[in-house]
N, C-alpha and C positions, 0 to 999 in steps of 0.2 A: 333517350333517358326516361327511367320511369318516374323517379321523385327526388326531390331535395330535402335533404333531412336536417334540421336545425338544433343544436343544442345550445345551451348558455354561451359557450365559448367557439364554438366549431361550426361549420357547415360540411355536410358530405352529400356526394352525389351517387344516385343508384341507376345502374343500367340493367337492362334484360340480358347482358351477357358482359363478360370481362376477361381480358388475358392478366389483370393483374392478381398476384398472390397477396392473400387477406393474411395478416398475422395470424400464426397458428402454429402450434407444437414447439414453440421457443423461436421459429422463424420471424424475422421481422419483416415486416408487409412492403409490397412493391410501392415506388415511387414512380412518377412521369408526367405527361401530359394527357388533359383531354382537350382534342379541338373541338369547338362547337360554333358552327356558324362563322368560321374564318378566325375565331379567338381562342386563343390557347391559353386553357388552366391549367395551372401547376396543381399537380396532384403529390402531397407531403407525405401521405401514409395511407394503408387501405387495412381495415380490420373488418370483422365480422359482427353481425349484433345477435341478440338471444335468438332472432328470429330466422336467423341464416342469411340475412341478406349482406352483400359485400357494399361496404361503404368507403368510398373514394374521398378521402378528406381534401378539402381546397386549401390551399396557402392562405394564410391570415390576412394578407394584402389584397386578395382578390376583391375588386370593387362591384363586380356584377356577378349575377345567378344566371345560369342558361335556364330556359323555360322547359317545364315536362314535355316530353315526345319530341325534344330534340334529336337530330343524329349525331352521334359523336364519334370521332376517331380517337381512337384510345392507343398511348404509345407507352410501352414500360421501358423505364430506365435501363438498358439492356447491361451497361457495363456494371451499374450496382447489382442487378440481379445477378450476373455471374459470379460478382464477388461473395454475394452471400450463397449463392450454390457451392463455390468452393469449400466454404466453411462449413456447409451444411454436410455434405460428403465426407470432408475431413473428422466431422465428428464420429460418423459412421466407424471411420478407420481408426481413430482413437480408441472408442468403445471397444473395438475388437482389440487391437494392441493392449489395452490395460487388461483385458481378461487372460490374454495370452501371456504377459508378463506376471499378473499378480495372482489370476485365479478367476474360477468361474464364479466366485461370489461376487465379481462388481458387478454392479447394477446401476444404469444411469437415474440420477435421481433429480434431472433438471437441467436444463440446457438454454442456451440463448444465442443466436446466430445472427449476426450483423455484417454489413459489408467490410467493416474493419477489423472485427475479431469473434471469437467464438469462446462462450463459457460452457463447461461441461462438469456438472457435479455429478457425483458417483460415491456409492458405497463402499468403504474400505477403512480398515481399524487403525492406520497408521499413516504417517506422512512418508512420500515416498522417496526414497535415498537418491541422489543424484546418480548414481548408476541406472537404476530403474527408470529415472525421467529421460535419460539418455537411450536406453532400450526402447522405450517406447516411441520416441521421437524418430529412432532409427529404423523401427518396424513401418511407421507408418510412409517415411519417406521413401523406402524401398519399394511398397506396393504403388507408391506414385510414380517412380522410376518404371515398374512394370505396364504402367498405362493398361491396367486391365478395364475392360467393358464395366459399366454402371448400368443395369438393367432394373426398368421400374415396369412393374405388372400388377393388373388385378386379378383377386382369386375369392373362391369363398373361403372364408375364416377356417372353417376345418378342414381345406384343401391346402392351406399355406404348406410350402416346403418345410421338410423336418429341419430343425435348428433355427428358424426364424424366431428371431426376438421381439417380444412384446411387454412393455414395461409400464410403469406409472400405475398399474391398476386401472388402465383404460378400459372404457366399455366401446368395445369392437362391433360393427353392426357384421350382417352376413358376409359383405363384400369387402376386402381389405385391398391395401396397395403395398404390396412387397418392394422394398430397394436391396436388389442383389449386387453388390461389388465383388467383382472378380469369382464368385462362388465359395467364397470365404466368410463374408460378413453380408448377413440377411437380417433386415430388421423392417418392421410395419412402419410405413413411414408416408406422409401425406404431401412433404415439401419438395423444393425444386432440388435437383442435383446435377453433377455435371456428367457428359457422357461416358467419358474415360478418365480414370485417377490421373493422368498424366496433365489433365486441365488444370488441376489442382497448383500445381507448380513446385511449391514443398509447403512445409509447414514447421512453425518452431513454437515449442511451449516457452510460454512467457512467466508463467508462474504457477507454484503450487501451492495450497494452503487449505484449512481446516474452514469448515464453516459452520459444523455443529458436531456434535458427538458421533461417531463413525461415519461420517461424510467430508469428503474432500472435494476439493475443487480446481481444476485447471483452467488457466487463460491460455488460448491459443489464437497465433494468427497463420493465415494462409496465402498464397499467391502472392499478389501485390503487397498486401500488407506484411507479410514476411519478409519480403525485400528490403521494403522500408525499415521494417525493425531491424534487419542485420545490417543496413548501410548506416543505422543511428549508433548502433553499438560500434561499427568500425570507426566512425567518426570519431566516438568518445576514445577509443582504443588509441587512433593516431594522434590524439590531442594530448592523451596522457604520455604516448611515446615521445612526442616531441619536447614536452615539459622534462621528461627524465632522459633525454638524447638516446634514446635506444629505440629499435626497431619492433615491430609487431611481437614477433617470438622471443624478443629479449627482454620485454617489459616487466614480467613476472621475477626474472632475476634481479634486475636492475632496482625494483620496487623493493625486494627484499633487503639488498644493501642499503638503499636510502633509510628503510626503517630500522636495520640494524646500527646505522651510524645515529639516527635520531635517538634510539634507546641510549647509546653509549653516551652521547651528549646530553642527556635528561640524566643520566646517572651521575656524570660530571658537574653538571649544574646543581644537582640536588648536594652535593658534597660542599660546592661553595656556600649555596644558602645555608646548609648547616655551621659552616664556618663562620659566616658571617653571622648568624645567630646567635652563635656563640659568643662572638665578639660584642654584638649587641645587649646581649644579657649582662656580660660583664660590665659593660659601660652603665648598663641601667642599675644594675646592683650597686654600683659604686656611688650613685645619685642618692640613694635610698637615706632617707630621715629617720631618725629614731626617736622613739616616743616611749620612753620607759625602757621595757627590755624587748620590744618588737621594732622591727623595721619595716618602713612602708615605702612603697612605689607606686607610684601614679604618671602614667605618660600616654601619648599619643603615638603610634609607630606606623610604619610603612610596612605593610606585608600583602602577600598576593591572594591570600583565602583564610579563612576562619580557622583552619587545622595550623596553619603556620602561627596565627598568634596565640592559639593555646598552647603550642609547644614552647613558645618564645616565653609566654608565662609560666610554665614549669620550668623552664631552665633559671629564670630569674628566681624564683622562690626557693629552688634549690641551694642558689648561691646565697641568697639570704639566711638561711637557715629557719629561723622564726619570726614571722611578721605576714604581711599583707601585700598583694600585688594586684593593681588595678590596671589594664592597658586597654586601650581603644585603638579602632583603625576604620578609616573609611573605606570601603568595599563596594566600588561602583556608585550608586546612589545610595546607599545604606550604609548605616554605622555599627560598627561590631563591637561589642565590650566583653571583658571577660574579667574574672576576679579569684583570686587564690587565697585561702586562708590555712595557715599553718595549726597545727593542733593547740600551740600556747595561743595563738590568736584566738582559735574559736573558744578555748575556754577563757579567756579575756573577754568574750562577748562578740566578737566580730564573726559575721557569717556572710561568706561569698555569696548565696542567693537573695540575700537582702540588698546587698550592695549592688547587685546587677539588675535588680528590680527596680531601684529606685532611679540608678543611671538610666536604665531602658525608658522609664516613662518620661523623664524629661528629654529623651531624643525622639520622642513619638513613637514608642514602640513598647515590646515587654519584654520580658525574659526572666529568669530564676535559675534556681538549681539547688544543689547541696551546699552544707555550711562550708565544706573545702574548696568546692569548685563550682562555679556558674558561668555561664554565657546567655546573651541576650544581644538587643541593639534596637534601631529605631530607623527612621525614615528622614531624619534631619541631621547628616553628615556635618554641616557646616558649625552646629552646636558642639561638636566632640570636643574641642579642645577646654572649651568654657565648662563642659560637664565635668569632663574628667579631672581637671586641676580644681573645680570649686568644691 
């Protein structure tokens, strides 16, 4: 071990050589252990600093730090490394499949590979259609089944094979590393990869979205992460099928039938509600008080939405002819009030906006509107009856 590097929060170990991959090119750094003088130190991340040193981050609960010059046995978490490698090689295949499906204008615009999933950002001018997403996924999985060899080799930048992709405006040195997948995908890359495409297992596209104008993002899982993704979706489908009493292949048909039945019931319910509202409007209009040539209705009613209260008020005013209607309803933890004034009522000095404003203030809220109609409310539904009748 050469030295210990400390920051405000973390402690890092530096060795003369290491099998650990430091985070670079969008690939997560390795984790594992460093065994020194019989003690196993947990390495939770690996990065490079500006001077090129590979920094092995110690776990936060490490209570001791080894001395400089100690001999260390370094062991990478191979299972995690292989999971990351699957996602990295899958990224190259995704890039190839996108260019084949959408065109050569597709350019990688950013990427991140971990053991759990891979993110791939690329230049494209519109959202991918479901058919295009299926094609990309199918192309990649076909290449995985082919079990093509993945070759990594170094060469002079000027001697790289024709068709090798290099992006991001990277500054490459004289010698570069080429990753060749089956002879059809070649990119300059310094990350870890599988030996053959079959090691990836399979991939699933989890999501597609826009992150900026002209830039799209794919979220992808590979290998065990893809199997876990499929298992989770199958469990959800099985649960839905169980609730619908339908097999996996019949779920869509059964769901369509349930939704159609729901729509029919909602239509019938709406008709019943309209009929009930008509009856309620008749009842309220019958209880109107006459003041001069105008009829007045003030009442607290039960409705399930502000729009229903507004509709009811309209119906009551239509039955009154000329007059003023003030209705209130408790909706959840709030009170809603509406007021309607006919032309003759407005001419006589009554204004719906002023009425609602005054009532809303008494209910701990605000509201207002036009002379003929206004709506408002407040946070104190318990005062509704007192305020409306007062």
